[in-house]
C-alpha positions in Angstrom: -38.1 -17.7 -9.3 -38.3 -14.6 -11.4 -35.7 -11.8 -11.6 -38.1 -9.5 -9.7 -38.2 -12.1 -6.9 -34.5 -12.3 -6.3 -33.9 -11.1 -2.7 -31.8 -8.0 -2.1 -28.7 -9.2 -0.2 -25.2 -8.0 0.4 -23.2 -7.5 -2.8 -19.5 -7.0 -3.6 -17.7 -5.0 -6.2 -14.3 -5.5 -7.7 -13.0 -1.9 -8.1 -10.6 -1.4 -11.0 -9.3 2.2 -10.5 -6.5 1.8 -13.0 -8.4 -0.5 -15.4 -6.4 -3.1 -17.3 -3.0 -1.5 -16.9 -0.1 -3.4 -15.3 3.7 -3.3 -15.1 3.9 -7.0 -15.7 3.0 -9.1 -18.7 1.8 -12.4 -17.3 1.2 -15.0 -20.0 -2.2 -16.0 -18.7 -3.6 -12.6 -17.8 -7.1 -12.3 -19.2 -7.5 -8.6 -18.3 -4.9 -6.7 -20.3 -6.8 -7.3 -23.5 -9.8 -5.4 -22.1 -8.0 -2.2 -23.2 -9.7 -2.8 -26.5 -13.1 -2.1 -25.0 -12.2 1.4 -23.7 -10.5 3.1 -26.7 -7.0 4.4 -27.2 -7.7 7.9 -25.9 -7.7 6.8 -22.3 -5.9 8.1 -19.2 -6.3 4.8 -17.3 -7.0 6.4 -13.9 -10.3 6.9 -12.1 -10.8 10.6 -11.6 -10.9 11.8 -8.0 -14.4 13.1 -8.3 -15.6 9.7 -9.5 -13.7 7.9 -6.8 -15.4 10.0 -4.2 -18.8 9.5 -5.7 -18.3 5.7 -5.9 -17.1 5.5 -2.3 -20.1 7.5 -1.0 -22.5 5.4 -3.0 -21.0 2.0 -2.2 -21.1 2.7 1.6 -24.7 3.9 1.4 -25.8 0.9 -0.6 -24.4 -1.7 1.7 -27.0 -2.7 4.4 -24.3 -4.4 6.5 -22.1 -3.4 9.4 -18.8 -4.1 7.6 -18.3 -2.6 4.1 -15.6 -4.3 2.1 -13.7 -2.4 -0.7 -11.7 -4.5 -3.1 -9.0 -2.6 -5.1 -7.7 -4.5 -8.1 -6.4 -3.9 -11.6 -4.3 -4.3 -13.6 -1.9 -3.3 -10.9 -3.5 -0.8 -8.5 -0.2 0.2 -6.8 0.7 2.0 -10.1 -1.7 4.7 -8.9 0.6 5.6 -6.0 0.2 6.2 -2.3 -1.5 9.6 -2.7 -4.4 8.0 -4.5 -5.1 5.5 -1.7 -4.5 8.2 1.0 -7.5 10.0 -0.6 -9.5 6.8 -0.7 -9.0 6.3 3.1 -10.0 9.9 3.8 -13.2 9.8 1.7 -14.1 6.5 3.4 -13.8 8.2 6.8 -15.8 11.1 5.6 -18.8 9.0 4.3 -18.8 6.1 6.7 -21.5 6.4 9.4 -20.8 5.3 13.0 -22.9 2.2 12.5 -20.6 0.8 9.8 -16.9 -0.2 9.6 -14.7 0.0 6.5 -12.4 -2.9 5.4 -10.0 -2.6 2.4 -8.3 -5.3 0.5 -5.7 -4.7 -2.2 -4.7 -7.2 -4.9 -1.2 -6.8 -6.1 1.7 -8.5 -7.8 3.9 -7.0 -5.1 6.7 -5.8 -7.3 6.2 -2.1 -6.4 5.8 -2.5 -2.6 8.4 -0.8 -0.4 8.7 0.3 3.3 6.5 3.4 2.7 3.8 1.3 1.1 3.9 -1.3 3.9 3.7 1.4 6.6 0.6 2.8 4.9 -1.0 -0.6 4.5 -0.4 -1.5 8.1 -1.5 1.8 9.5 -4.8 1.7 7.5 -5.4 -2.0 8.1 -5.4 -3.1 4.4 -5.5 -6.8 3.7 -3.2 -7.6 0.8 -3.7 -10.3 -1.7 -0.2 -11.2 -3.1 -0.1 -13.0 -6.4 2.5 -15.9 -6.3 2.3 -19.2 -8.2 4.8 -21.3 -6.2 8.6 -21.7 -6.0 10.8 -19.8 -8.5 10.6 -22.1 -11.5 6.9 -22.5 -11.3 6.2 -18.8 -10.5 8.4 -17.4 -13.3 7.0 -19.8 -15.9 4.1 -17.4 -16.6 4.6 -14.4 -14.3 7.2 -12.2 -16.0 7.6 -8.4 -16.5 7.5 -6.5 -19.8 11.2 -7.2 -20.4 10.6 -10.9 -20.0 12.3 -11.2 -16.6 11.0 -13.4 -13.9 9.4 -11.7 -10.9 9.9 -14.3 -8.2 12.6 -12.4 -6.2 10.6 -9.2 -6.2 7.4 -11.0 -5.0 9.3 -12.8 -2.2 10.8 -9.5 -1.2 7.3 -8.0 -1.0 6.2 -10.8 1.3 9.2 -10.3 3.6 8.5 -6.6 3.8 4.9 -7.1 4.7 5.9 -9.6 7.4 8.4 -7.1 8.8 5.8 -4.4 9.0 3.0 -6.6 10.2 0.8 -6.2 7.1 -1.8 -8.9 6.9 -1.6 -10.7 3.5 -3.0 -13.7 1.7 -1.5 -15.5 -1.3 -3.4 -15.9 -4.5 -2.1 -18.7 -6.7 -3.3 -19.2 -10.3 -3.4 -22.9 -10.8 -2.1 -23.4 -14.4 -0.9 -26.1 -16.6 2.5 -26.2 -15.0 2.2 -25.7 -11.3 -0.9 -28.0 -11.2 1.4 -30.9 -11.7 3.3 -30.0 -8.5 0.7 -29.6 -5.7 2.9 -30.5 -2.7 5.7 -28.3 -3.9 3.4 -25.3 -4.3 1.6 -25.8 -1.0 4.7 -26.3 1.1 6.4 -23.4 -0.5 3.5 -21.1 0.3 3.1 -22.4 3.8 6.6 -23.0 4.9 8.9 -20.7 2.9 6.6 -17.8 2.3 4.7 -18.1 5.6 1.2 -17.8 4.1 -1.7 -18.9 6.3 -4.5 -18.1 3.9 -4.0 -19.6 0.4 -6.4 -19.1 -2.5 -6.1 -21.3 -5.5 -7.7 -19.9 -8.7 -7.9 -22.2 -11.7 -6.7 -20.8 -15.0 -9.2 -21.5 -17.7 -9.2 -19.7 -21.1 -10.7 -20.9 -24.4 -8.3 -20.2 -27.2 -9.1 -17.1 -29.3 -12.2 -16.1 -27.3 -10.7 -13.4 -25.1 -12.4 -10.6 -27.0 -15.7 -12.4 -27.5 -18.5 -12.7 -25.0 -19.4 -16.3 -24.1 -22.9 -15.9 -25.7 -21.2 -15.4 -29.1 -18.8 -18.3 -29.0 -18.9 -20.7 -31.9 -20.2 -23.8 -30.2 -19.2 -26.0 -33.2 -15.6 -25.5 -32.1 -16.1 -26.5 -28.5 -15.6 -30.1 -27.2 -17.5 -32.6 -25.1 -16.4 -33.7 -21.7 -13.2 -35.8 -21.7 -12.4 -35.0 -25.4 -8.8 -34.5 -26.3 -9.7 -31.1 -27.6 -10.4 -30.0 -24.1 -6.9 -31.0 -22.9 -4.1 -28.4 -22.9 -1.3 -29.3 -25.2 -3.4 -31.3 -27.6 -2.9 -30.3 -31.2 -6.6 -29.6 -31.6 -7.0 -28.0 -28.2 -9.6 -25.2 -27.8 -7.9 -23.9 -24.7 -4.7 -22.0 -24.3 -1.5 -24.0 -23.5 -1.4 -22.5 -20.0 -4.9 -23.5 -19.1 -5.0 -26.1 -16.3 -5.9 -29.6 -17.2 -9.2 -30.3 -15.4 -8.0 -33.7 -14.1 -4.7 -32.2 -12.9 -6.8 -29.5 -11.1 -8.7 -32.1 -9.3 -5.6 -34.0 -8.3 -4.0 -30.7 -7.2 -6.8 -30.0 -4.8 -7.0 -33.5 -3.5 -3.3 -33.7 -2.8 -3.3 -30.4 -1.0 -6.4 -31.3 1.0 -4.8 -34.5 2.2 -1.7 -32.7 3.5 -3.8 -29.9 5.0 -6.0 -32.5 6.7 -3.1 -34.3 8.3 -1.4 -31.3 9.9 -2.9 -27.8 9.1 -6.6 -27.8 10.0 -7.2 -24.7 12.0 -3.8 -23.2 11.2 -3.8 -22.8 7.4 -7.0 -21.6 5.6 -7.9 -22.6 2.0 -11.1 -20.9 0.9 -12.4 -23.8 -1.2 -12.0 -26.1 1.8 -13.8 -23.6 4.1 -16.5 -23.1 1.5 -17.1 -26.9 1.2 -17.3 -27.4 4.9 -19.9 -24.7 5.2 -22.0 -26.4 2.4 -21.7 -29.8 4.2 -23.0 -28.0 7.3 -26.0 -26.9 5.3 -25.1 -23.3 4.6 -25.0 -21.7 1.1 -21.7 -21.6 -0.7 -19.6 -18.6 0.4 -17.9 -18.3 -3.1 -19.9 -17.0 -6.0 -18.6 -19.5 -8.4 -20.1 -22.4 -6.4 -23.3 -20.5 -5.4 -26.6 -21.6 -6.8 -27.1 -18.1 -8.4 -24.7 -15.2 -9.1 -24.9 -11.6 -10.0 -23.9 -10.1 -6.7 -20.2 -9.6 -7.6 -19.9 -6.7 -10.0 -16.9 -4.9 -11.5 -16.4 -1.1 -11.6 -13.9 0.1 -14.1 -11.7 3.2 -14.0 -14.1 5.2 -16.3 -17.1 4.5 -14.0 -18.6 1.8 -16.2 -20.2 -1.1 -14.2 -20.2 -4.7 -15.5 -22.2 -7.7 -14.4 -19.1 -9.5 -13.2 -15.3 -9.2 -13.3 -15.1 -12.1 -15.7 -17.8 -10.6 -18.0 -16.3 -7.2 -18.9 -17.7 -7.2 -22.4 -19.9 -4.5 -24.0 -22.9 -6.9 -23.8 -22.6 -7.1 -20.0 -22.1 -3.4 -19.3 -24.9 -2.2 -16.9 -24.3 1.5 -17.1 -21.9 4.2 -15.7 -21.7 5.7 -12.3 -21.5 9.1 -13.9 -25.1 8.8 -14.9 -26.6 6.2 -12.6 -26.4 5.1 -9.0 -24.6 1.8 -8.1 -27.7 0.5 -6.4 -29.9 1.2 -9.3 -27.6 -0.7 -11.6 -27.3 -3.7 -9.3 -31.1 -4.2 -9.0 -32.1 -4.0 -12.6 -34.0 -6.9 -14.1 -31.1 -7.4 -16.5 -28.6 -8.0 -13.7 -30.9 -10.2 -11.8 -31.5 -12.2 -14.9 -27.8 -12.6 -15.3 -27.6 -14.1 -11.8 -30.5 -16.4 -12.2 -29.2 -17.7 -15.6 -26.6 -19.6 -13.7 -29.3 -22.0 -12.4 -31.6 -21.8 -15.3 -28.9 -22.9 -17.8 -27.6 -25.8 -15.7 -27.2 -28.9 -17.8 -29.2 -32.0 -16.9 -25.9 -33.8 -16.4 -25.2 -31.3 -13.6 -28.7 -31.5 -12.2 -28.3 -35.3 -11.8 -24.7 -35.1 -10.4 -24.1 -36.3 -6.9 -21.9 -33.2 -6.1 -24.3 -30.7 -7.6 -25.2 -29.5 -4.1 -21.7 -28.1 -3.6 -20.6 -27.3 -7.2 -23.8 -25.9 -8.8 -22.1 -26.1 -12.2 -19.2 -23.8 -11.2 -18.6 -20.5 -12.8 -20.6 -19.6 -16.0 -17.4 -18.3 -17.6 -16.1 -21.9 -17.7 -19.2 -23.6 -19.1 -18.1 -24.4 -22.6 -18.1 -28.2 -22.8 -20.8 -30.5 -24.1 -22.1 -32.9 -21.6 -22.1 -36.7 -22.4 -25.7 -36.5 -23.5 -24.9 -33.7 -26.0 -26.2 -30.7 -24.0 -24.0 -27.7 -24.1 -22.9 -25.7 -21.0 -20.9 -28.0 -18.8 -18.0 -26.5 -16.9 -14.5 -27.2 -18.3 -13.4 -28.2 -14.8 -16.2 -30.8 -14.3 -13.9 -33.9 -14.2 -11.5 -32.3 -11.6 -14.3 -30.9 -9.4 -16.2 -34.2 -9.3 -13.0 -35.9 -8.3 -12.2 -33.4 -5.6 -15.7 -33.1 -4.0 -16.1 -36.9 -4.0 -12.7 -37.3 -2.4 -13.4 -34.9 0.4 -17.0 -36.0 1.0 -16.4 -38.5 3.9 -14.0 -36.1 5.6 -16.4 -33.2 5.3 -19.2 -35.3 6.8 -16.9 -36.2 9.7 -15.8 -32.6 10.2 -19.4 -31.3 10.0 -20.4 -33.9 12.6 -17.6 -32.8 14.9 -18.8 -29.2 14.7 -22.4 -30.2 15.3 -21.3 -32.1 18.4 -19.7 -29.0 19.8 -16.1 -30.1 19.0 -13.6 -28.3 16.8 -13.0 -29.6 13.2 -9.2 -29.8 13.8 -9.8 -32.9 15.9 -9.8 -34.9 12.6 -6.1 -34.4 12.3 -5.6 -36.9 15.1 -7.4 -39.6 13.1 -6.6 -38.6 9.5 -3.3 -40.5 9.0 -3.9 -43.7 7.1 -7.6 -44.3 8.0 -10.9 -43.9 6.2 -12.9 -41.2 8.1 -15.8 -43.6 8.6 -13.5 -45.9 10.5 -11.7 -43.1 12.2 -14.9 -41.6 13.5 -15.2 -44.5 16.0 -12.2 -43.1 17.9 -14.2 -40.0 18.8 -16.8 -39.6 21.5 -20.2 -40.5 20.1 -23.5 -38.5 20.1 -25.5 -41.8 20.0 -24.5 -45.4 19.6 -27.8 -47.2 18.9 -27.3 -49.8 16.2 -30.2 -48.7 14.1 -29.6 -45.0 14.5 -27.9 -42.9 11.8 -24.1 -43.2 12.1 -22.5 -40.1 13.7 -19.8 -40.0 11.0 -22.4 -38.4 8.7 -22.4 -41.2 6.1 -26.2 -41.4 6.1 -26.1 -45.2 6.8 -27.2 -46.9 10.0 -24.5 -47.2 12.7 -24.5 -51.0 12.6 -23.8 -51.0 8.9 -21.2 -48.3 9.0 -18.6 -47.4 11.7 -19.8 -50.2 14.1 -19.3 -52.8 11.4 -15.9 -51.4 10.6 -15.0 -51.4 14.3 -16.0 -55.1 14.6 -14.0 -55.9 11.5 -10.9 -54.2 12.9 -11.3 -55.9 16.2 -11.5 -59.3 14.4 -8.4 -58.5 12.4 -6.5 -57.6 15.6 -7.2 -60.9 17.4 
């Protein structure tokens, strides 16, 4: 496929109206250093005329019924309520009757109060609240500029939003510390904070490369898969001390998946689980980092500059500026389409031969800085953990996909998930077909007589 042949589909923009400005000083924040790209003489606020221009263009460019605006930072609440009141008014002005506006706001929560919550509720904003787990784990890296922990202020924000009926999700950065406590993190978010939609974002940062675009990294300093140099805490590590260990990340996801499977299917939503189920059903990945190609998730900065991706805010990936060009024209340039296609074209042979390639697709290009076992460069740092996780959930995803194809709800697997392999558990459910030489309905791909039927017979023999 050529860049010119990439189809025009729905796209998404991370809007940074305050740029890399925040009232916190989180250890692992990759965005505060972006100030260096904008110069010192900067007001760090998107001018009203530019906001209005952007809103008008973004609505017009979206060929869908629901137009989603994502407001991030830095910390966007530093702009104040008046800024977002204008945003809502401009959206109403430029939104035609055939479209509907949806807003989401990513925040650390520390500035939210009753007035903010009333506004968010009345204007139906979905809030993404950053929280990394219970107090000790959250405050490990999420501190303010005076070095104080922020846990109490974040919990207060969650309680305020609950009181006002504001819909919110939790966004948890999976780092070196909290990755070692998956059950503690999950149960805190679910039971104590009351979150029903939990996003887990792996923290991956090569040491000393924050100000250098990936294409300019010194590959001689980067390690092969499994090397000690890739592991946080190692003396020769090329990643920061807060970067998640890839194997810990895989175990983190597996542990949470197992608990979710036993009691929370249909009640608690974890995007990576939902994405995986969609892929096992034959749909394309809903998350850009697992999609076959990328390039449809741009970033717009406070000064109107447009970048290929939120994780590629470097001069080399600047597409232009809304002051001189239209958003649509910048999106559909050969340069941006080439950026999206490069995700597939630069996939290592190790990835192409991998049994979970269909769901992983080499993960996000920003994390591809390992050498594969055959010496080819460009393997994702998270490879070991993702292989473990996707292999672990494979039998369950096949079973859940089979349940949905049969017209049943996927949450039925909770009744059979405790202590049984899903291939065996599938025999407890009504079958679509039971011919011995037909494909097994559990989704394993094997014949029924060599899969669930054989396991049924074995179990019956053991019970005699």
